[in-house]
MOPAC internal coordinates of N, CA, C and O (Angstrom, degrees):
PM7 1SCF
backbone

  N    0.0000 0     0.00 0     0.00 0    0    0    0
  C    1.5770 1     0.00 0     0.00 0    1    0    0
  C    1.4434 1   101.23 1     0.00 0    2    1    0
  O    1.2310 1   121.38 1   -46.80 1    3    2    1
  N    1.3664 1   114.97 1   133.20 1    3    2    1
  C    1.4293 1   119.55 1   178.21 1    5    3    2
  C    1.6083 1   106.88 1  -100.63 1    6    5    3
  O    1.2310 1   123.64 1   -28.17 1    7    6    5
  N    1.3268 1   110.62 1   151.83 1    7    6    5
  C    1.4053 1   118.59 1   176.69 1    9    7    6
  C    1.5467 1   113.85 1   -89.15 1   10    9    7
  O    1.2310 1   120.42 1   -44.50 1   11   10    9
  N    1.3425 1   116.80 1   135.50 1   11   10    9
  C    1.4682 1   117.83 1   174.40 1   13   11   10
  C    1.5312 1   107.11 1  -127.59 1   14   13   11
  O    1.2310 1   124.90 1   -11.20 1   15   14   13
  N    1.3277 1   108.21 1   168.80 1   15   14   13
  C    1.4647 1   116.53 1  -178.99 1   17   15   14
  C    1.5446 1   108.81 1  -124.75 1   18   17   15
  O    1.2310 1   119.82 1  -153.66 1   19   18   17
  N    1.2191 1   117.96 1    26.34 1   19   18   17
  C    1.5027 1   125.53 1   178.91 1   21   19   18
  C    1.5072 1   110.21 1   -56.61 1   22   21   19
  O    1.2310 1   119.99 1   135.59 1   23   22   21
  N    1.4708 1   117.63 1   -44.41 1   23   22   21
  C    1.3541 1   117.03 1  -174.70 1   25   23   22
  C    1.5444 1   108.31 1   -92.91 1   26   25   23
  O    1.2310 1   116.87 1  -175.45 1   27   26   25
  N    1.1639 1   123.55 1     4.55 1   27   26   25
  C    1.5031 1   118.67 1  -176.50 1   29   27   26
  C    1.5990 1   111.10 1   -72.33 1   30   29   27
  O    1.2310 1   122.15 1   -36.22 1   31   30   29
  N    1.3223 1   113.48 1   143.78 1   31   30   29
  C    1.5157 1   114.64 1  -177.96 1   33   31   30
  C    1.4809 1   111.02 1   -64.71 1   34   33   31
  O    1.2310 1   120.26 1   -32.26 1   35   34   33
  N    1.2752 1   117.11 1   147.74 1   35   34   33
  C    1.4473 1   125.43 1   169.31 1   37   35   34
  C    1.4715 1   111.49 1   -89.82 1   38   37   35
  O    1.2310 1   119.14 1   -41.97 1   39   38   37
  N    1.3667 1   119.25 1   138.03 1   39   38   37
  C    1.4508 1   122.98 1   178.29 1   41   39   38
  C    1.5325 1   107.22 1   -68.94 1   42   41   39
  O    1.2310 1   123.20 1   -33.64 1   43   42   41
  N    1.2830 1   111.47 1   146.36 1   43   42   41
  C    1.5641 1   114.85 1   176.14 1   45   43   42
  C    1.5346 1   104.48 1   -71.12 1   46   45   43
  O    1.2310 1   124.80 1   -26.30 1   47   46   45
  N    1.3650 1   108.39 1   153.70 1   47   46   45
  C    1.4987 1   120.45 1   177.72 1   49   47   46
  C    1.5010 1   107.66 1   -72.73 1   50   49   47
  O    1.2310 1   120.72 1   -33.90 1   51   50   49
  N    1.1887 1   116.24 1   146.10 1   51   50   49
  C    1.4915 1   122.24 1   176.02 1   53   51   50
  C    1.5282 1   109.30 1   -99.05 1   54   53   51
  O    1.2310 1   121.21 1   -33.46 1   55   54   53
  N    1.2708 1   115.30 1   146.54 1   55   54   53
  C    1.5309 1   118.79 1  -179.36 1   57   55   54
  C    1.5264 1   105.60 1   -85.09 1   58   57   55
  O    1.2310 1   119.59 1   -19.45 1   59   58   57
  N    1.2449 1   118.38 1   160.55 1   59   58   57
  C    1.4860 1   127.45 1  -175.80 1   61   59   58
  C    1.6501 1   103.00 1   -60.25 1   62   61   59
  O    1.2310 1   117.74 1   140.58 1   63   62   61
  N    1.3481 1   121.90 1   -39.42 1   63   62   61
  C    1.3514 1   122.93 1   179.07 1   65   63   62
  C    1.5441 1   113.75 1   -58.35 1   66   65   63
  O    1.2310 1   122.62 1   137.11 1   67   66   65
  N    1.4233 1   112.59 1   -42.89 1   67   66   65
  C    1.3640 1   119.05 1  -178.05 1   69   67   66
  C    1.4939 1   111.51 1   -64.29 1   70   69   67
  O    1.2310 1   121.53 1   131.80 1   71   70   69
  N    1.2961 1   114.67 1   -48.20 1   71   70   69
  C    1.5423 1   124.82 1   174.78 1   73   71   70
  C    1.5459 1   108.49 1   -52.07 1   74   73   71
  O    1.2310 1   118.59 1   127.47 1   75   74   73
  N    1.3147 1   120.30 1   -52.53 1   75   74   73
  C    1.4591 1   123.54 1  -176.27 1   77   75   74
  C    1.5821 1   108.72 1   -60.07 1   78   77   75
  O    1.2310 1   120.57 1   133.51 1   79   78   77
  N    1.3448 1   116.52 1   -46.49 1   79   78   77
  C    1.4864 1   122.07 1   179.23 1   81   79   78
  C    1.4989 1   109.99 1   -56.28 1   82   81   79
  O    1.2310 1   119.84 1   134.62 1   83   82   81
  N    1.3954 1   117.91 1   -45.38 1   83   82   81
  C    1.5086 1   121.86 1   179.01 1   85   83   82
  C    1.5831 1   109.65 1   -63.17 1   86   85   83
  O    1.2310 1   119.33 1   135.86 1   87   86   85
  N    1.3033 1   118.89 1   -44.14 1   87   86   85
  C    1.3076 1   122.58 1  -178.84 1   89   87   86
  C    1.5467 1   117.95 1   -65.19 1   90   89   87
  O    1.2310 1   122.51 1   149.61 1   91   90   89
  N    1.4139 1   112.80 1   -30.39 1   91   90   89
  C    1.4406 1   116.14 1   176.05 1   93   91   90
  C    1.5003 1   112.26 1   -95.04 1   94   93   91
  O    1.2310 1   117.79 1  -158.23 1   95   94   93
  N    1.3370 1   121.82 1    21.77 1   95   94   93
  C    1.4002 1   119.67 1   168.66 1   97   95   94
  C    1.6708 1   108.48 1   101.28 1   98   97   95
  O    1.2310 1   120.24 1  -161.59 1   99   98   97
  N    1.2925 1   117.14 1    18.41 1   99   98   97
  C    1.3778 1   118.90 1  -175.87 1  101   99   98
  C    1.5314 1   107.89 1   -81.03 1  102  101   99
  O    1.2310 1   119.83 1    23.83 1  103  102  101
  N    1.3548 1   117.93 1  -156.17 1  103  102  101
  C    1.5326 1   123.61 1  -175.16 1  105  103  102
  C    1.5068 1   108.80 1   -58.19 1  106  105  103
  O    1.2310 1   121.52 1   -40.04 1  107  106  105
  N    1.3804 1   114.70 1   139.96 1  107  106  105
  C    1.4135 1   122.23 1  -173.22 1  109  107  106
  C    1.4379 1   119.11 1   110.15 1  110  109  107
  O    1.2310 1   118.97 1   158.14 1  111  110  109
  N    1.3139 1   119.56 1   -21.86 1  111  110  109
  C    1.3522 1   127.72 1  -171.98 1  113  111  110
  C    1.5070 1   106.88 1   -91.23 1  114  113  111
  O    1.2310 1   118.80 1   -46.35 1  115  114  113
  N    1.2682 1   119.89 1   133.65 1  115  114  113
  C    1.4384 1   126.00 1  -176.91 1  117  115  114
  C    1.5165 1   108.23 1   -76.59 1  118  117  115
  O    1.2310 1   122.73 1   -40.02 1  119  118  117
  N    1.3571 1   112.38 1   139.98 1  119  118  117
  C    1.4815 1   120.32 1   178.69 1  121  119  118
  C    1.4644 1   103.55 1  -134.06 1  122  121  119
  O    1.2310 1   119.80 1   -35.31 1  123  122  121
  N    1.3072 1   117.99 1   144.69 1  123  122  121
  C    1.5025 1   125.43 1   168.51 1  125  123  122
  C    1.5504 1   106.29 1  -135.82 1  126  125  123
  O    1.2310 1   124.14 1   -17.42 1  127  126  125
  N    1.4076 1   109.65 1   162.58 1  127  126  125
  C    1.3864 1   117.64 1   172.23 1  129  127  126
  C    1.5412 1   113.08 1   -73.85 1  130  129  127
  O    1.2310 1   119.76 1   -58.96 1  131  130  129
  N    1.2819 1   118.07 1   121.04 1  131  130  129
  C    1.4422 1   119.75 1  -176.10 1  133  131  130
  C    1.5696 1   105.76 1  -111.58 1  134  133  131
  O    1.2310 1   116.79 1   -42.99 1  135  134  133
  N    1.2300 1   123.71 1   137.01 1  135  134  133
  C    1.3689 1   125.62 1   169.32 1  137  135  134
  C    1.5614 1   115.10 1   -84.72 1  138  137  135
  O    1.2310 1   119.79 1   -24.52 1  139  138  137
  N    1.2886 1   118.00 1   155.48 1  139  138  137
  C    1.4716 1   121.42 1   179.12 1  141  139  138
  C    1.4901 1   103.93 1   -66.94 1  142  141  139
  O    1.2310 1   123.36 1   -19.17 1  143  142  141
  N    1.3889 1   111.17 1   160.83 1  143  142  141
  C    1.4671 1   118.89 1   175.85 1  145  143  142
  C    1.4751 1   110.49 1   -62.22 1  146  145  143
  O    1.2310 1   122.13 1   -42.63 1  147  146  145
  N    1.3163 1   113.54 1   137.37 1  147  146  145
  C    1.5671 1   120.97 1  -179.21 1  149  147  146
  C    1.4292 1   114.92 1    85.12 1  150  149  147
  O    1.2310 1   118.49 1  -172.80 1  151  150  149
  N    1.3256 1   120.48 1     7.20 1  151  150  149
  C    1.5483 1   119.83 1  -179.69 1  153  151  150
  C    1.5502 1   108.83 1   -95.54 1  154  153  151
  O    1.2310 1   118.33 1  -176.54 1  155  154  153
  N    1.3259 1   120.79 1     3.46 1  155  154  153
  C    1.4163 1   118.78 1   177.87 1  157  155  154
  C    1.5762 1   108.79 1   -62.28 1  158  157  155
  O    1.2310 1   121.35 1   -43.51 1  159  158  157
  N    1.3001 1   115.03 1   136.49 1  159  158  157
  C    1.4531 1   118.24 1  -167.00 1  161  159  158
  C    1.5896 1   109.95 1   -63.16 1  162  161  159
  O    1.2310 1   118.59 1   139.22 1  163  162  161
  N    1.2581 1   120.30 1   -40.78 1  163  162  161
  C    1.4576 1   121.18 1   178.71 1  165  163  162
  C    1.5055 1   112.80 1   -63.32 1  166  165  163
  O    1.2310 1   119.68 1   152.29 1  167  166  165
  N    1.3349 1   118.22 1   -27.71 1  167  166  165
  C    1.4507 1   123.27 1  -170.62 1  169  167  166
  C    1.4081 1   108.74 1   -94.64 1  170  169  167
  O    1.2310 1   119.30 1   157.39 1  171  170  169
  N    1.3288 1   118.94 1   -22.61 1  171  170  169
  C    1.5071 1   123.03 1   179.08 1  173  171  170
  C    1.4376 1   114.37 1  -140.23 1  174  173  171
  O    1.2310 1   116.25 1   -41.14 1  175  174  173
  N    1.3735 1   124.73 1   138.86 1  175  174  173
  C    1.3907 1   123.32 1  -173.07 1  177  175  174
  C    1.5320 1   109.83 1   -91.54 1  178  177  175
  O    1.2310 1   117.48 1  -151.70 1  179  178  177
  N    1.2988 1   122.40 1    28.30 1  179  178  177
  C    1.4783 1   118.07 1  -179.87 1  181  179  178
  C    1.4739 1   106.84 1   -72.09 1  182  181  179
  O    1.2310 1   120.76 1   -15.30 1  183  182  181
  N    1.3719 1   116.14 1   164.70 1  183  182  181
  C    1.4540 1   124.42 1  -175.03 1  185  183  182
  C    1.4595 1   106.71 1   -83.79 1  186  185  183
  O    1.2310 1   119.78 1   -21.29 1  187  186  185
  N    1.3415 1   118.02 1   158.71 1  187  186  185
  C    1.4338 1   125.80 1  -177.71 1  189  187  186
  C    1.6151 1   110.17 1   -58.90 1  190  189  187
  O    1.2310 1   125.61 1   139.25 1  191  190  189
  N    1.2186 1   106.83 1   -40.75 1  191  190  189
  C    1.5499 1   110.72 1   177.76 1  193  191  190
  C    1.5570 1   113.81 1   -61.35 1  194  193  191
  O    1.2310 1   122.04 1   138.19 1  195  194  193
  N    1.3184 1   113.69 1   -41.81 1  195  194  193
  C    1.4711 1   113.95 1   176.30 1  197  195  194
  C    1.5408 1   110.66 1   -65.82 1  198  197  195
  O    1.2310 1   118.91 1   143.13 1  199  198  197
  N    1.2309 1   119.68 1   -36.87 1  199  198  197
  C    1.5333 1   123.76 1   177.44 1  201  199  198
  C    1.4919 1   110.63 1   -59.04 1  202  201  199
  O    1.2310 1   120.71 1   135.73 1  203  202  201
  N    1.2993 1   116.25 1   -44.27 1  203  202  201
  C    1.5124 1   126.56 1  -176.12 1  205  203  202
  C    1.6173 1   106.71 1   -65.76 1  206  205  203
  O    1.2310 1   120.06 1   143.06 1  207  206  205
  N    1.2616 1   117.49 1   -36.94 1  207  206  205
  C    1.4749 1   121.80 1   176.84 1  209  207  206
  C    1.5137 1   112.77 1   -68.86 1  210  209  207
  O    1.2310 1   120.22 1   154.58 1  211  210  209
  N    1.2096 1   117.19 1   -25.42 1  211  210  209
  C    1.4883 1   120.65 1  -175.00 1  213  211  210
  C    1.4818 1   108.69 1   -93.59 1  214  213  211
  O    1.2310 1   118.43 1   172.63 1  215  214  213
  N    1.2838 1   120.60 1    -7.37 1  215  214  213
  C    1.5128 1   119.91 1  -176.71 1  217  215  214
  C    1.4888 1   112.31 1   -76.06 1  218  217  215
  O    1.2310 1   120.31 1   -26.78 1  219  218  217
  N    1.2397 1   117.02 1   153.22 1  219  218  217
  C    1.5256 1   121.67 1  -178.16 1  221  219  218
  C    1.5176 1   105.40 1  -149.74 1  222  221  219
  O    1.2310 1   121.55 1   -26.60 1  223  222  221
  N    1.3134 1   114.63 1   153.40 1  223  222  221
  C    1.5220 1   121.01 1   176.61 1  225  223  222
  C    1.4632 1   109.27 1   -96.57 1  226  225  223
  O    1.2310 1   121.10 1   -56.09 1  227  226  225
  N    1.3559 1   115.50 1   123.91 1  227  226  225
  C    1.4270 1   122.67 1   173.63 1  229  227  226
  C    1.5550 1   112.38 1  -139.11 1  230  229  227
  O    1.2310 1   118.40 1   -15.91 1  231  230  229
  N    1.2624 1   120.66 1   164.09 1  231  230  229
  C    1.3742 1   121.50 1   179.19 1  233  231  230
  C    1.5763 1   114.06 1   -61.99 1  234  233  231
  O    1.2310 1   119.57 1   -37.54 1  235  234  233
  N    1.2494 1   118.44 1   142.46 1  235  234  233
  C    1.4542 1   122.35 1   175.73 1  237  235  234
  C    1.5219 1   119.62 1   -97.40 1  238  237  235
  O    1.2310 1   119.55 1   -16.34 1  239  238  237
  N    1.1886 1   118.46 1   163.66 1  239  238  237
  C    1.4258 1   125.24 1   175.86 1  241  239  238
  C    1.5079 1   110.71 1  -123.42 1  242  241  239
  O    1.2310 1   115.81 1   -37.46 1  243  242  241
  N    1.2702 1   125.56 1   142.54 1  243  242  241
  C    1.3963 1   128.33 1   174.00 1  245  243  242
  C    1.4741 1   110.59 1   -78.17 1  246  245  243
  O    1.2310 1   116.79 1   -41.81 1  247  246  245
  N    1.2873 1   123.72 1   138.19 1  247  246  245
  C    1.3445 1   136.78 1  -176.15 1  249  247  246
  C    1.5711 1   114.93 1  -138.39 1  250  249  247
  O    1.2310 1   121.84 1   -79.79 1  251  250  249
  N    1.2661 1   114.08 1   100.21 1  251  250  249
  C    1.5230 1   116.38 1  -171.44 1  253  251  250
  C    1.4513 1   107.12 1  -112.10 1  254  253  251
  O    1.2310 1   121.44 1   -37.26 1  255  254  253
  N    1.4099 1   114.85 1   142.74 1  255  254  253
  C    1.3955 1   121.39 1   177.34 1  257  255  254
  C    1.5492 1   108.80 1  -138.80 1  258  257  255
  O    1.2310 1   120.63 1   -28.72 1  259  258  257
  N    1.3571 1   116.40 1   151.28 1  259  258  257
  C    1.4475 1   121.28 1   171.63 1  261  259  258
  C    1.4189 1   112.50 1   -98.35 1  262  261  259
  O    1.2310 1   119.06 1   -55.12 1  263  262  261
  N    1.2136 1   119.40 1   124.88 1  263  262  261
  C    1.6011 1   121.21 1   175.09 1  265  263  262
  C    1.4834 1   108.54 1  -136.42 1  266  265  263
  O    1.2310 1   122.95 1   -17.64 1  267  266  265
  N    1.3696 1   111.95 1   162.36 1  267  266  265
  C    1.4751 1   116.32 1   177.40 1  269  267  266
  C    1.5123 1   112.25 1   -54.77 1  270  269  267
  O    1.2310 1   123.33 1   -39.41 1  271  270  269
  N    1.2424 1   111.21 1   140.59 1  271  270  269
  C    1.5520 1   118.56 1   174.29 1  273  271  270
  C    1.5264 1   112.70 1   -52.16 1  274  273  271
  O    1.2310 1   119.20 1   137.84 1  275  274  273
  N    1.2512 1   119.13 1   -42.16 1  275  274  273
  C    1.4758 1   122.20 1  -173.34 1  277  275  274
  C    1.4915 1   109.30 1   -71.51 1  278  277  275
  O    1.2310 1   120.28 1   148.09 1  279  278  277
  N    1.3365 1   117.08 1   -31.91 1  279  278  277
  C    1.4838 1   122.88 1   178.16 1  281  279  278
  C    1.6027 1   108.74 1   -75.18 1  282  281  279
  O    1.2310 1   120.00 1   139.38 1  283  282  281
  N    1.2603 1   117.61 1   -40.62 1  283  282  281
  C    1.4841 1   120.12 1   174.21 1  285  283  282
  C    1.5907 1   110.79 1   -62.25 1  286  285  283
  O    1.2310 1   120.01 1   136.02 1  287  286  285
  N    1.2213 1   117.59 1   -43.98 1  287  286  285
  C    1.4975 1   124.56 1  -177.47 1  289  287  286
  C    1.5114 1   104.53 1   -64.65 1  290  289  287
  O    1.2310 1   118.59 1   130.86 1  291  290  289
  N    1.3054 1   120.30 1   -49.14 1  291  290  289
  C    1.4443 1   118.37 1  -179.20 1  293  291  290
  C    1.6275 1   110.43 1   -62.71 1  294  293  291
  O    1.2310 1   120.54 1   131.34 1  295  294  293
  N    1.2688 1   116.56 1   -48.66 1  295  294  293
  C    1.4528 1   119.69 1   178.11 1  297  295  294
  C    1.5888 1   112.28 1   -55.53 1  298  297  295
  O    1.2310 1   119.37 1   133.59 1  299  298  297
  N    1.2894 1   118.81 1   -46.41 1  299  298  297
  C    1.3527 1   126.20 1  -175.84 1  301  299  298
  C    1.6778 1   107.88 1   -64.30 1  302  301  299
  O    1.2310 1   123.72 1   135.37 1  303  302  301
  N    1.3551 1   110.48 1   -44.63 1  303  302  301
  C    1.5082 1   115.51 1  -179.48 1  305  303  302
  C    1.5292 1   109.26 1   -67.54 1  306  305  303
  O    1.2310 1   119.58 1   143.69 1  307  306  305
  N    1.2449 1   118.42 1   -36.31 1  307  306  305
  C    1.5564 1   120.30 1  -177.22 1  309  307  306
  C    1.5834 1   106.78 1   -72.89 1  310  309  307
  O    1.2310 1   119.83 1   143.25 1  311  310  309
  N    1.3244 1   117.94 1   -36.75 1  311  310  309
  C    1.4326 1   115.96 1  -179.74 1  313  311  310
  C    1.4863 1   114.75 1   -71.07 1  314  313  311
  O    1.2310 1   123.13 1   141.41 1  315  314  313
  N    1.4197 1   111.61 1   -38.59 1  315  314  313
  C    1.4434 1   114.03 1   177.81 1  317  315  314
  C    1.5495 1   112.45 1   -69.13 1  318  317  315
  O    1.2310 1   121.42 1   148.72 1  319  318  317
  N    1.3301 1   114.89 1   -31.28 1  319  318  317
  C    1.5026 1   113.86 1   176.31 1  321  319  318
  C    1.4770 1   117.60 1   -73.81 1  322  321  319
  O    1.2310 1   123.59 1   155.95 1  323  322  321
  N    1.3548 1   110.72 1   -24.05 1  323  322  321
  C    1.5053 1   119.51 1   171.56 1  325  323  322
  C    1.4694 1   118.15 1   -82.92 1  326  325  323
  O    1.2310 1   121.48 1   167.40 1  327  326  325
  N    1.3142 1   114.77 1   -12.60 1  327  326  325
  C    1.5367 1   121.36 1  -177.11 1  329  327  326
  C    1.4565 1   113.96 1    72.53 1  330  329  327
  O    1.2310 1   120.16 1  -145.90 1  331  330  329
  N    1.2766 1   117.30 1    34.10 1  331  330  329
  C    1.4879 1   124.82 1   172.37 1  333  331  330
  C    1.4579 1   113.78 1  -122.64 1  334  333  331
  O    1.2310 1   118.10 1   -25.73 1  335  334  333
  N    1.2570 1   121.22 1   154.27 1  335  334  333
  C    1.4338 1   125.54 1   178.57 1  337  335  334
  C    1.4955 1   113.02 1   -81.80 1  338  337  335
  O    1.2310 1   119.60 1   -32.35 1  339  338  337
  N    1.3079 1   118.38 1   147.65 1  339  338  337
  C    1.4634 1   120.12 1   175.66 1  341  339  338
  C    1.5452 1   111.94 1   -59.89 1  342  341  339
  O    1.2310 1   122.39 1   142.83 1  343  342  341
  N    1.4294 1   113.04 1   -37.17 1  343  342  341
  C    1.4375 1   120.06 1  -177.18 1  345  343  342
  C    1.5163 1   112.14 1   -62.80 1  346  345  343
  O    1.2310 1   121.04 1   134.05 1  347  346  345
  N    1.4407 1   115.62 1   -45.95 1  347  346  345
  C    1.4689 1   122.18 1   173.12 1  349  347  346
  C    1.4955 1   113.81 1   -54.03 1  350  349  347
  O    1.2310 1   122.98 1   124.87 1  351  350  349
  N    1.2749 1   111.89 1   -55.13 1  351  350  349
  C    1.4998 1   119.20 1   176.56 1  353  351  350
  C    1.5004 1   114.82 1   -52.73 1  354  353  351
  O    1.2310 1   118.00 1   128.96 1  355  354  353
  N    1.3125 1   121.41 1   -51.04 1  355  354  353
  C    1.3948 1   125.75 1  -177.36 1  357  355  354
  C    1.4552 1   110.44 1   -61.51 1  358  357  355
  O    1.2310 1   121.47 1   131.82 1  359  358  357
  N    1.4067 1   114.79 1   -48.18 1  359  358  357
  C    1.3872 1   124.94 1   179.56 1  361  359  358
  C    1.5171 1   110.96 1   -56.57 1  362  361  359
  O    1.2310 1   120.14 1   135.78 1  363  362  361
  N    1.4246 1   117.34 1   -44.22 1  363  362  361
  C    1.4681 1   120.18 1   179.96 1  365  363  362
  C    1.5705 1   110.84 1   -64.63 1  366  365  363
  O    1.2310 1   123.24 1   138.65 1  367  366  365
  N    1.4072 1   111.39 1   -41.35 1  367  366  365
  C    1.4642 1   110.83 1  -178.97 1  369  367  366
  C    1.4655 1   110.71 1   -65.35 1  370  369  367
  O    1.2310 1   117.19 1   138.11 1  371  370  369
  N    1.3281 1   122.96 1   -41.89 1  371  370  369
  C    1.4518 1   125.84 1   175.49 1  373  371  370
  C    1.5226 1   111.54 1   -55.79 1  374  373  371
  O    1.2310 1   121.26 1   127.28 1  375  374  373
  N    1.3691 1   115.20 1   -52.72 1  375  374  373
  C    1.4876 1   113.68 1  -176.47 1  377  375  374
  C    1.4905 1   113.09 1   -65.68 1  378  377  375
  O    1.2310 1   120.34 1   143.80 1  379  378  377
  N    1.4036 1   116.96 1   -36.20 1  379  378  377
  C    1.4598 1   116.41 1   172.93 1  381  379  378
  C    1.5709 1   116.56 1   -57.27 1  382  381  379
  O    1.2310 1   123.81 1   135.91 1  383  382  381
  N    1.2686 1   110.29 1   -44.09 1  383  382  381
  C    1.5825 1   117.97 1  -174.94 1  385  383  382
  C    1.4593 1   106.04 1   -72.20 1  386  385  383
  O    1.2310 1   118.56 1   139.34 1  387  386  385
  N    1.2686 1   120.34 1   -40.66 1  387  386  385
  C    1.4347 1   121.64 1   177.93 1  389  387  386
  C    1.4868 1   113.98 1   -59.92 1  390  389  387
  O    1.2310 1   123.77 1   142.84 1  391  390  389
  N    1.2978 1   110.37 1   -37.16 1  391  390  389
  C    1.5786 1   111.98 1   177.42 1  393  391  390
  C    1.4968 1   113.67 1   -70.21 1  394  393  391
  O    1.2310 1   122.22 1   147.84 1  395  394  393
  N    1.4137 1   113.36 1   -32.16 1  395  394  393
  C    1.4351 1   116.12 1   176.94 1  397  395  394
  C    1.4961 1   112.10 1   -69.77 1  398  397  395
  O    1.2310 1   121.73 1   138.88 1  399  398  397
  N    1.4617 1   114.29 1   -41.12 1  399  398  397
  C    1.4426 1   114.71 1   178.94 1  401  399  398
  C    1.5915 1   110.22 1   -67.21 1  402  401  399
  O    1.2310 1   119.74 1   139.73 1  403  402  401
  N    1.1425 1   118.11 1   -40.27 1  403  402  401
  C    1.5657 1   121.40 1   174.25 1  405  403  402
  C    1.5179 1   115.90 1   -55.56 1  406  405  403
  O    1.2310 1   121.43 1   139.37 1  407  406  405
  N    1.4312 1   114.88 1   -40.63 1  407  406  405
  C    1.4240 1   118.39 1   177.37 1  409  407  406
  C    1.4778 1   109.51 1   -71.64 1  410  409  407
  O    1.2310 1   117.73 1   142.47 1  411  410  409
  N    1.3462 1   121.92 1   -37.53 1  411  410  409
  C    1.5007 1   124.01 1   177.66 1  413  411  410
  C    1.4324 1   108.62 1   -63.06 1  414  413  411
  O    1.2310 1   118.59 1   133.76 1  415  414  413
  N    1.2765 1   120.29 1   -46.24 1  415  414  413
  C    1.5079 1   126.80 1   178.43 1  417  415  414
  C    1.5039 1   110.86 1   -57.75 1  418  417  415
  O    1.2310 1   121.10 1   135.09 1  419  418  417
  N    1.3307 1   115.51 1   -44.91 1  419  418  417
  C    1.5267 1   114.75 1  -177.73 1  421  419  418
  C    1.4870 1   108.25 1   -71.88 1  422  421  419
  O    1.2310 1   118.83 1   153.01 1  423  422  421
  N    1.3040 1   119.83 1   -26.99 1  423  422  421
  C    1.4960 1   122.25 1  -179.67 1  425  423  422
  C    1.4948 1   109.32 1   -75.12 1  426  425  423
  O    1.2310 1   117.70 1   142.76 1  427  426  425
  N    1.4336 1   121.98 1   -37.24 1  427  426  425
  C    1.3047 1   126.92 1   173.38 1  429  427  426
  C    1.5450 1   116.73 1   -59.63 1  430  429  427
  O    1.2310 1   122.71 1   142.96 1  431  430  429
  N    1.4287 1   112.41 1   -37.04 1  431  430  429
  C    1.3991 1   116.38 1   179.37 1  433  431  430
  C    1.4662 1   110.40 1   -77.40 1  434  433  431
  O    1.2310 1   117.68 1   151.36 1  435  434  433
  N    1.3186 1   122.03 1   -28.64 1  435  434  433
  C    1.3758 1   118.88 1  -179.02 1  437  435  434
  C    1.5171 1   111.26 1   -71.01 1  438  437  435
  O    1.2310 1   118.28 1   145.44 1  439  438  437
  N    1.3755 1   120.88 1   -34.56 1  439  438  437
  C    1.3762 1   127.46 1   179.79 1  441  439  438
  C    1.5590 1   113.48 1   -75.77 1  442  441  439
  O    1.2310 1   121.56 1   158.61 1  443  442  441
  N    1.2381 1   114.62 1   -21.39 1  443  442  441
  C    1.4938 1   118.30 1  -178.91 1  445  443  442
  C    1.5241 1   113.44 1   -79.29 1  446  445  443
  O    1.2310 1   120.10 1   180.00 1  447  446  445

């Protein structure tokens, strides 16, 4: 028996305004609360309340990496045992390191 989609519902057509709204960050775009650079808990001793005040909602971008399965398992296990998400930890690491790189770059420009 072969499968057919003759009876499947067709999606409704979108208006040009709806398409433009989606393309410019309208409904349908993923947003998450992102902390300001340097608010990662291990990098900065600010309180949880201060971190929550600095959070804002902005569009997100997907970032995929390939890593060894054992490293992934260890990281996932450590995050779960600590009660933090892998996303929050990786984002914190990236923001912390980005700040360090930016500081190093600004120092290099001043000495040049």
